[in-house]
C-alpha positions as CSV (number, residue, x, y, z in Angstrom):
1,M,106.8,95.1,103.3
2,T,108.8,92.5,105.3
3,V,111.8,93.8,107.6
4,Q,114.9,90.6,108.1
5,T,117.1,92.0,111.0
6,T,120.6,90.6,110.7
7,I,122.8,90.7,113.7
8,K,126.8,91.1,113.5
9,E,129.4,90.5,116.1
10,D,132.2,93.3,115.7
11,A,135.3,93.0,118.1
12,D,135.3,96.7,118.9
13,R,131.9,97.6,118.4
14,G,129.7,94.7,120.1
15,F,127.1,93.5,118.2
16,I,125.8,95.5,115.1
17,K,122.1,95.3,114.5
18,R,120.6,96.3,111.0
19,N,117.4,96.0,109.1
20,S,116.6,94.8,105.4
21,Y,113.0,96.2,104.0
22,Y,111.6,94.4,101.5
23,I,108.5,95.3,99.4
24,K,106.8,92.4,98.0
25,P,104.9,93.4,94.6
26,E,101.1,93.3,94.7
27,K,99.4,91.5,92.3
28,S,95.8,92.8,92.5
29,N,94.8,95.8,93.9
30,Y,97.5,98.7,92.7
31,F,98.2,101.4,90.1
32,F,101.1,103.3,89.4
33,L,101.2,107.0,88.9
34,D,103.5,108.6,86.8
35,N,105.4,111.4,88.4
36,S,104.6,114.3,86.1
37,F,101.0,113.9,87.3
38,F,102.5,115.9,90.7
39,K,104.1,118.6,88.2
40,K,101.0,119.4,86.4
41,C,98.9,122.4,87.9
42,Y,95.4,120.7,88.1
43,P,92.6,122.5,90.1
44,T,92.7,120.8,93.7
45,K,89.2,118.9,92.9
46,I,90.1,118.0,89.2
47,A,93.0,116.3,90.6
48,G,91.1,113.8,92.8
49,F,88.9,112.9,90.9
50,L,91.7,111.9,88.8
51,L,93.2,110.3,91.7
52,L,90.4,108.1,92.7
53,L,89.1,107.0,88.9
54,K,92.9,106.0,88.4
55,A,92.6,104.2,91.5
56,I,89.5,102.1,90.8
57,C,90.6,101.3,87.1
58,L,91.7,97.6,86.4
59,N,96.2,97.2,87.4
60,N,97.9,99.6,85.9
61,T,95.3,100.3,82.5
62,D,92.7,102.9,82.4
63,T,89.7,100.7,82.4
64,I,86.6,100.0,84.4
65,Q,85.2,96.6,84.6
């Protein structure tokens, strides 16, 4: 994530400082999780296991090397 700050001068309010946030997509070491996962009522240990399993899979796939 990067932050870009811009400063504009306004006659009435003086200097106005604004931040813009940019997220650079990661090319590796990421996974996407469908929001429907959180709507299902999994037991805590099973939900944790499924999240860990998804985290070690290859980028947005269900394969493990």
